[in-house]
KOLTIKE-919313 format. One record per residue: residue in three letters; x, y, z of N, C-alpha, C, CB in turn. Coordinates in steps of 0.1 Angstrom, whole numbers, plus 2048, in hexadecimal, padded with zeros to 3 digits. Glycine has a CB too. Example, Ala and Ser with C-alpha at 12.3 -4.5 7.8 and 13.67 -1.06 7.14 Angstrom:
% residues 2
ALA8847C784E87B7D384E8847DF84E8717D385A
SER8807EA8478897F584788180084F88D7FA839
***
This chain:
% residues 320
MET8087F480080080080080980D8007F680080C
ILE8068167F780D8227F680982C80180C8287E8
GLU81283180980E83A81380E84980E81883A81F
LYS80485081380385F81080D8668187F5864811
GLN81686E81282087581981C88381B82E875811
PHE82088982781D89782A8238A081F82289B838
LYS81C8AA81B8218B481181F8C28178188B3804
ASN82A8C981782A8D781C8228E08128388DD81F
LEU8208EC8168188F580D81E8F7800816902814
ASP82B8F97FF8328FB7F282F8EE7E98418FD7F4
GLU8308E37EF82F8D67E78208D57E38338CA7F0
GLN8178D97EB8098D97E88068E27DC8008DD7F3
ILE80C8ED7DC80A8F77D18108F17C48129047D4
GLU81B8EA7C58228E47B98198D97B382F8DF7BD
ILE8138D17BC80A8C77B77FE8CD7AF8048BE7C3
LEU7F88D77B47ED8DE7AE7F28E47A07E78E97B6
LYS7FD8EA7A08028F07938068E578980F8F8796
TYR80B8DA78E80F8CE7858028C977F8168C378D
ARG7F78CA7867EA8C47807E38CF7787E18C078B
GLY7E98DA7767E48E476C7DC8F07737DC8DE763
LEU7DC8F07807D58FB7867DD9087867D18F7795
VAL7D79137827DE9207817DE92678F7D7929777
VAL7EA9287957EB92E7A27F193C7A07F49257AC
ASN7E99467A07EE95479E7F595A7A97E295C79A
ASN7F19567B57F795C7C17FA9517CB7ED9677C8
GLU80694C7CB80A9417D38099437E281893C7D0
GLU80C94F7E780B9527F57FC9517FA8119607F8
TYR7F39577F17E59567F47E09477F47DD95E7EA
ALA7E593F7EB7E19317EA7E692A7F67E792B7DD
LYS7F292D7FA7F89268067EF92981380692A808
GLU7EB9358147E39398207D69328207E194981F
VAL7D09318147C39298127C591B8167BD92B804
LEU7CF9158107D29068137D59048217DE90280A
LEU7DC90D8287DF90B8367D290C83F7E991683B
ARG7C991583B7BD9178437B290C83F7B7925841
GLU7B19098337A690182E7A98F282D7A1906821
ASN7B68EE82B7BA8E08297BA8DC81B7B18D7832
TYR7C58D88167C78D48087BD8C98047D58CF805
PHE7BB8BF80D7B28B480A7A48B88087B38AA816
PHE79F8C18117918C681078F8CE80378D8CE81C
LEU7998D78007988DF7F47988D77E77A38EA7F4
ASN7A18CD7E87A38C47DC7968BC7D97AE8BB7DF
GLY78D8BB7E37808B47E17778BB7D77798B27EE
TYR77A8C77D37728CF7CA7788CF7BC7708DD7CF
ARG7828C77BA7898C87AD7828C27A17978C27AE
HIS7798B87A47738B079A76C8B778E7698A67A0
LEU7658C279175E8C97877688D177E7548D378D
PHE7748D378377E8DB77B7888D27747858E4784
THR7878C57757918BC76F78E8BA7607928AF776
ASP7988B77597988B574A7918A77487A68B5744
PRO7868A774077F89A73E78788F73877389D735
ASN79289373179B88972B7A78857347A188F71E
ASP7A888C73F7B38897497AF88E7567C188F744
LYS7AA88675F7A488A76C7AF88F77579D87E772
ASN7BC88D7727C789177A7CB8A07777D2888779
LYS7C48A576C7C88B37687BC8BC7687CD8B2759
TYR7BE8C876B7B38D276B7B18D775D7B78DE775
ILE7A48DC75B7A18E274E7AA8EE74C7928E674E
GLU7AF8F07407B98FB73E7B39087427BC8FB72F
GLY7BB90F74A7B791D74E7B091D75C7AE923744
THR7AD9127627A791176F7B09177797A3903773
THR7AB9217817B492778B7B19227997B193678A
PHE7BA9247A27B99217B07AD9287B67C69247B8
GLU7AB9357B27A093D7B77939377B37A194B7B2
GLU7919317A878592B7A478291E7AC785927795
LEU78C9167AE78A90B7B778690F7C57989027B7
TYR78C9197CA78991E7D777B9247D87949287DC
SER77792A7CD76A9307CC75F9267CD7689387BF
LEU76191A7C775790F7C875790A7D775B9047BF
PHE7629097DD7649057EB75C90E7F47729057EF
LEU75E91C7F27579267FA7489267F775D9337F7
PHE7449237EA7369237E772F9177EF7349217D8
ASP73690C7EF7309017F672F9048057388F47F4
ARG73990A80B73890E81972C91881B74591581D
LYS72A92181271F92B813712924812720936809
LEU71191A80970591380770290B8147069097FB
ARG70C90581A70A8FD8267059068317178F682B
THR70B91283270691C83D6F892083B70F92883C
ILE6F492282E6E692782C6DC91B82F6E492B81D
LEU6DF90F82A6D790482D6D690083B6DB8F8824
PHE6E29008426E38FC84F6DA9048596F18FC854
LYS6DA9118576D29198616C391785E6D592885F
ASN6BF9138526B191184F6AD9028536AE913841
LEU6B78F98526B58EC8576B38EC8666C08E3854
LEU6BA8F586D6B88F687C6AA8FB87F6C28FF882
ILE6A590487769790987968D8FD87769391486E
ILE68F8F586D6868E986B6888E087768A8E285E
GLU6948DD87B6968D488668F8D98936A58D3889
ASN6908E689668A8EB8A267B8EB8A068E8FA8A4
ASN6758EE8946678ED8926628DF8946638F2884
LEU6698D688E6648C888F6648C389E66D8BE887
LYS66F8C68A566F8C28B36648C98BB67D8C68B9
SER6618D58B86578DC8C06498D68BD6568EB8BC
ILE6468D48B06398CE8AC6388C08B16388CE89C
THR6428B88B06428AA8B563F8A98C464E8A28B1
SER6478B18CB6468B18DA6388B68DE6518BA8E1
TYR6338C08D76258C58DA61B8BA8D86228D18D2
GLN61B8B38CD6128A98CA61289D8D46148A38BC
LEU61E8988D762088D8E061D8918EE62E8878DE
SER62189C8F361E8A190060F8A39036268AE903
LYS6098A88F95FA8AB8FA5F389D8FB5F58B28ED
LYS5F88938F45F08878F45F587D8FF5F38808E6
TYR60287D90260687290B60C87791861186A904
GLY60D88491A61288992762088F92561287E931
TYR62489792F63089E92E63C89993662E8AD931
LYS63A88E93D64588894564A87C93D640883953
GLU65787993E65D86F93665786193966C86E938
LYS65285F94564C85294963F85094164A851958
ASP63A85B93C62D85A93463085A925624866938
TYR63886492063986591264385A90C63E87290E
LEU64B85391565484A91064F83B91166284B917
LYS64283991163D82C91263C82690462F82C919
GLU63F81990363E8128F66308138F06428038F8
LYS6268138F86188138F26158208EB60E8108FD
ASN61D82A8ED61B8378E661F8378D86218428EE
PHE62682C8D462C82B8C66268208BE63B8298C7
THR62A81F8B26248158A96248078AF62B81589B
SER6198008AC6197F28B161C7E88A660A7EF8B6
GLN6217ED89A6257E488F6307DA89462A7EC883
PRO62E7CD8936387C38986467C68936337B5895
GLU6477C98866547CB88065C7D78856537CB871
LYS6557E088C65C7EC89265D7EB8A16547F888E
ARG65A7E08A765A7DF8B56687E18BB6557D18BA
LYS6727DB8B56807DC8B96857EA8B76897D28B1
GLN6817F18AC6857FE8AA67F8088B468080389C
VAL6738058B866D80D8C367480C8D065E8098C5
LYS6788008D467F7FE8E068D8048E06807EF8E3
ASP6948028D46A18088D36A18178D46A78048C6
LEU69781D8CD69682C8CD6938318DB68C8318C3
LEU68A82B8E268682F8F069382E8F967B8268F5
ASN69B8248F76A78228FF6B182E8FC6AE8158FC
LYS6B18328EF6BA83D8EB6B584A8F26BA83F8DC
MET6A884C8F26A38588F86A585890769485A8F5
LYS6A384D90E6A684C91C6B584E91F6A183E922
ARG6BD8499166CC84B9186CF85A9176D484390E
GLN6C886190E6CB86F90D6C787691A6C3875901
ILE6BC8729206B887892D6C38769376AA872931
ARG6C88699386D28669426DF86E93F6D5857942
VAL6E386F9336F087592F6EF8849306F4870921
ASN6E488A92A6E38989286DB89F9336DE89B91B
GLY6D489793B6CB89D9446D18A894D6C589394D
ARG6DE8A69516E48B09596EF8B89526EA8A8965
ASN6F08B69456FA8BD93D6F58CA9367008B4933
HIS6E78CC9366E18D792F6D98DF9396D98D2923
THR6D98EC9376D38F59416C48F29426D490393D
ALA6BD8F09376AF8EE9376AB8E193E6A98EF929
THR6B28D69396AF8C993F6B28C894D6B68BE937
LEU6BE8CE9516C28CE95F6B88D59686D08D5961
HIS6B28E09636A88E896A69C8DF96D6A48F4962
TYR6978D796468B8CF96668E8C396F6868CA959
VAL69A8BD96D69E8B297569F8B69846AB8AB970
SER6A68C19866A88C699369C8CB99A6B38D1993
ASN6938D29936888D899967B8D09996858E5993
TYR67A8C798F66D8C098D66F8B198D6668C4980
GLY67B8AC98A67D89E98A67A89797D676898995
TYR67789E9736748989666788A295B665894965
ILE67989D94F67C8A69436718A593968A8A293C
PRO6698B093765E8AF92D6648AD91F6568BC92E
LEU65C8A89166618A59096658B290165689E901
TRP65E8BD9046618C98FD66F8CE9016578D48FF
ILE6748CA90C6828CD91168B8C290C6828CE920
LEU6878B690D6908AB9096948AC8FA68989D90B
VAL68B8B08F168E8B18E369A8BA8E06828B58DB
LYS69D8C38E96A88CC8E76B58C58E76A98D78F2
VAL6B68B98EE6C38B28EF6C28A58E66C68AE8FD
LEU6B78A38DF6B68978D66BB89C8C86A78928D5
SER6C28938C26C78968B46BB8968AA6D288C8B0
PHE6BE89D89F6B489D8946B188F8906B88A6889
GLY6BC88688F6BA87988B6B18718946C787288B
ILE6B28738A16A986B8AB69B8708A96AE86D8B9
VAL69987D8A868B8838A668587E89968B8928A7
SER68D87D88F68987888268586A883694879877
GLU68D86188A68985388B67D85289469584C892
MET67B85A89E67085A8A766385C89F6718648B2
TYR66386589565786888D65385B88665A874883
SER65D85488165A84887865483D880667843872
ILE65483D88D64E83289564283789E65882C89E
LEU63E84389B6328488A262584189C6308578A0
LYS61B8428A460E83D89F60984589360383D8AB
ASP60183F88B5FD84687E5F68538815F383D877
ASP5EE85488C5E786088F5F086B8935DD85E89A
ASP5FB86889A60587289E60D87789260E86D8A9
GLN61086E88961787187D60F87B87561B865875
GLU6028788745F988086C5F888E8715EC87A86A
GLN5F688F87F5F589C8856018A58835F289A894
ILE60D89F8846198A688261B8AA87462689E887
ALA6198A186A61B8A485C6118AE857619897854
ALA6058AF85E5FB8B88595FF8C685B5EE8B5861
VAL6088C986560D8D68686148DC85B6168D7874
TYR61B8D28546228D684861A8D483B62F8CD848
HIS60E8CF83D6068CC83160C8C28286038D9829
ILE6128B882D6188AD8256148A082B6288AE825
LYS61689582361288882761C88283161087F81B
PRO61887A83B62187384462C86B83D61986A84D
ASP62886483363285C82C63D86582662C854820
ASP63A87082164487A81B64D87F82763D885814
LEU64788283264E88783D65887C84264588C849
ILE65487084265D86584666986483D655857846
THR66786783067286782667B87482866C867818
TYR67487F82B67B88C82B68588D83767289782C
LEU68088884368888B84F69688584F68088585B
PRO69887884B6A687384B6AF87B8416A6865847
ILE6A98808366B088882D6B48958336A888A820
LEU6AB89B83A6AE8A88416B98A684B6A28AE847
ALA6B889B8536C289885D6D08968576BE88C866
ASN6D088F84C6DC88C8456E38998416DA883839
TYR6DB8A283A6E18AF8366E58B88426D78B682D
ARG6DD8B784C6E08BF8586EE8BB85E6D58BD863
ASN6F18AE85E6FE8AA8637098AD8596FD89B866
LEU7068AB84D7108AE8427148BD84370A8AB834
CYS70A8C684570D8D48467158D78537008DC846
ALA7128D185E7188D386A7278CF86A7118CC876
HIS72A8C58627388C08627408C48567378B1862
GLU73B8CE84E7428D48437468CA83874E8DB848
ASP73D8C08367408B782B73C8BE81E7388AA82D
ILE7408B881273C8BD80572D8BC8047448B67FA
LEU7278C78007188C78007138C77F27138D3807
PHE7188CF7E97118D37DD70E8C77D47198DD7D5
GLU7178BC7D47148B17CB7108A47D37218AE7C4
ASN70C8A67E070889B7E86FB8957E27058A07F6
ARG6FB8887E36EF8807E06EB8777EB6F18777D3
THR6DE8767EE6D986E7F96D48617F46CD876800
GLN6D48577FD6CF8497F96C084A7F76D383F804
LYS6B98518006AB8527FE6A785C7F36A485780C
GLU69C8597EC6978627E26898677E669785B7D4
ILE6878747E36798797E66708767DA67A8887E9
ASP6638747DD6598727D365887E7CA64C86E7D9
HIS65287C7BE64F8887B66458917BC6498837A8
THR64789E7BB63F8A87C26398B17B76478B07CC
ILE6308BA7BC62A8C47B36358CE7AE61F8CB7BA
TYR6408D07B664A8D97B36528D47A66548DB7BE
HIS6548C77A565A8C17996518C478D65C8B279B
GLN6448C378F63B8C578463A8D478062D8C1788
LEU6398DD78A6378EB7876448F27816338F3793
LEU6508EC78565C8F17806608EB7726678EF78A
ASN6578E276E65A8DA7616678D47616598E4755
ILE66B8CD76C6788C676C6778BA76367B8C177B
PRO6818B975A6818AE7506838A075668D8B0746
LYS67D89774F67E88975368688074A66F883754
GLU68A87574F69186B74768C85D74C6A186C747
GLU68585674367F84974767684B75368A83F74A
ASP66E85575366485875E66A85C76B65B84C760
GLN67786076A67E86477668387277568A85A77A
TYR67F87B77E68488977D69388A77E67D891788
LEU6998927766A78947766AD89C7826AC89A769
TYR6A48A47886A88AD79369F8AB79E6A98BC78E
GLY6A48AE7AA69B8AE7B66968A17BB68F8B77B3
VAL69F8977BA69B8897BF6A38857CB69C87F7B3
ASN6B08857CA6B98827D56C588B7D66BD8737D4
ASP6C38977D16CE8A17D06CB8AD7D96D08A57C2
VAL6D38B77D86D18C37E06C38CA7DD6DC8CD7DE
PHE6BF8C97D06B28CF7CD6A78C87D36B08D07BE
ALA6A88BB7D569E8B37DD69D8B87EB6A28A47DD
LEU6A98BC7F16A98C27FE6A18D07FE6B78C4803
ILE6A48D77F369D8E47F268E8E27F16A28EC7E5
ILE6898D87EA67B8D57E96758D17F76788C97DF
ILE67D8C97FE6788C680C6778D28156828BB812
MET6818DB8146818E781C6768F081868E8EE81B
LYS6728F080B6678F880665A8F480D6658F67F7
GLU6598E781064D8E281664D8E482564B8D3813
MET6588E682B6598E683A65D8F48406638DC83E
LEU6628FD83866490B83D65891383A671911836
LYS65791E84164C92883E65192F83164B932849
ASN64793582A64993B81D65494681E63D941818
ASP65494E82865E95982866C95482C65A964833
GLU66C94983467994383767F93D82B677939842
PHE67793682367C92F81768093980D671926811
LYS67994480A67C94E80168A9558046729597FF
ASP68C95881169895E8156A4954813698961825
MET6A29478156AC93D8136B093D8046A892F817
ILE6A693D7FB6A893C7ED6B09487E869B93A7E5
ILE6AC9547ED6B39607E96C29607ED6AC96D7F0
GLU6C495A7F96D29597FD6DA94F7F46D395380C
ILE6D39447F06DA93B7E76DC9417D96D192E7E5
GLU6D29497D56D49507C86E19597C86C89597C5
ASN6E29607D36EE9697D56FB9627D56ED9727E2
ALA6FB9567DB70794E7DB70A9487CD7059427E5
VAL7009447C670193F7B870794B7AF6F493A7B3
ASN7019577B17069627A97159657AC6FD96E7AC
ALA7199647B87279677BC73095C7B67299677CB
LEU72B9507B67339457B07349477A172C9377B3
ASP72994B79A72994D78C73395878871B951787
TYR73596279173E96D78F74D96879073C978798
ASN74F95F79975D95B79D76294F79575D9587AB
VAL75994878E75D93C78775A93D77875692F78C
ASN76593C77076393E76176793275976C94A75D
THR76F92975F77491D75776991475377F91675F
ILE75F91275D75490A75A74791275C7548FD764
PRO73C90F75673091675872991376572691374D
THR72391D76B71C91A77871290F77771692777D
SER70C90E76B7029047697078F676C6FC90575B
LYS7148F476971A8E776C71A8E477B7298E6767
ILE71C8EE78371C8EC79270E8EA7967228F9799
LEU7048F27916F68F17956F18E37916EE8FC78E
PHE6F58DE7866F18D07826F58C678C6F78CD774
LYS7028C87917068BF79C6FE8C07A87158C279F
MET6F88CB7AB6EF8CD7B66E18C87B46EF8DC7BA
GLY6DE8C57A76D18C07A46C78CC7A26CB8B87AE
PHE6CD8D879F6C58E479D6C18E578E6CD8F17A2
PRO6B48E678B6B08E877D6B38F777A6A18E577B
ALA6B28FA76D6B69087696AD91376F6B5909759
ASN6A090F772697918778695916787689917771
TRP69F91178D69E90D79B6999177A56AB9087A0
ASP69C9247A269992F7AB68A9327AB6A093B7A8
GLU68292D7A16749307A066C9297AB66F92B792
ILE67291F7B166B9187BC6679227C767490D7C2
LYS66E92D7C966B9367D465E93D7D16769407D6
ASP65A93E7C564D9457C164193D7C164F94B7B3
ILE6439307C46379277C56329287D363B9187C1
GLU62692D7D562092F7E26199237E761693B7E2
ARG61A9217F46139157FA6049167F9617914809
SER5FF9227F95F09237F75EB91E7EA5EC9327F9
TYR5F49207E05F091B7D25F190B7D35FA9207C8
LEU5FB9067D95FC8F77DA5F18F17E26098F37E0
ASP5ED8F77ED5E28F27F55D58F27ED5E08FA802
HIS5D38FD7E55C78FD7DC5C78F27D25C690B7D5
GLU5D38F07CC5D48E57C25D18D77C85E28E57BC
GLU5D58D57D45D38C87DB5C58C67DE5DC8C77E7
ARG5BD8D17E05AF8CF7E45A68CD7D75AA8DB7EB
LYS5AC8D07CB5A48CF7BF5A08C17BC5AB8D67B3
***
């Protein structure tokens, strides 16, 4: 096995130049590489490589262009992450309200197996998840101000407090094992079907964690695919063999999910921020067209029109 040897900044620059990358300002490039990490920056090279030689950059590609794509992805993560946190908080609030109203606000009441689905094939999942939640109470009960307050003063932690220390992944899984009526009540707040919400939540949790850990976002693909929606239809997204080419398991699929779960003004603000980021990228990158990057994201040419589709119109269409 060939070992990877440490390369100093000068050697890293030489590797980039050998592969055809234009480095106009070596001192600036070294500063970027020191702060951002050669390995992470190099993860964005694929769109700029020569189709006939993947070890070489397209002629004329500059270090600044490569770094611009890196920064665009960081900006995109920042925009999406703050809105994913809004969705996470909303979901936790709605779920805790529904379950507390129905089953009680003490953990000895709301953490009973009988409060969850009775499907035999999900019995083990229910037990495992309840154990995870009880473990969170034991581990975090005295580590967070809110939970400590309730444990110390009341001897229990209400669900609306517990959800603050539960991961998005756990809350997502919890929704999937709720009773049908509880799933319907929660999904109704978003005007979507429970089955769709069951699909959406793991995707949201996956992207939330990806954003939090600064992984490459723009070309990410999820294992789960979302069903065809009215947004695919209204945006006239092209199909191939009855399968939409955009918005299925890509970043645009995430945008569609967020369209359904954010308030109209929150969603519009998010899209405007993404538009500004795309415009800045278009200004800074010349070797490849911005459309090539948007394609990797699963964004159709008219992607920004989704912000002008009002929920009131959709609700009317569903009632027809």
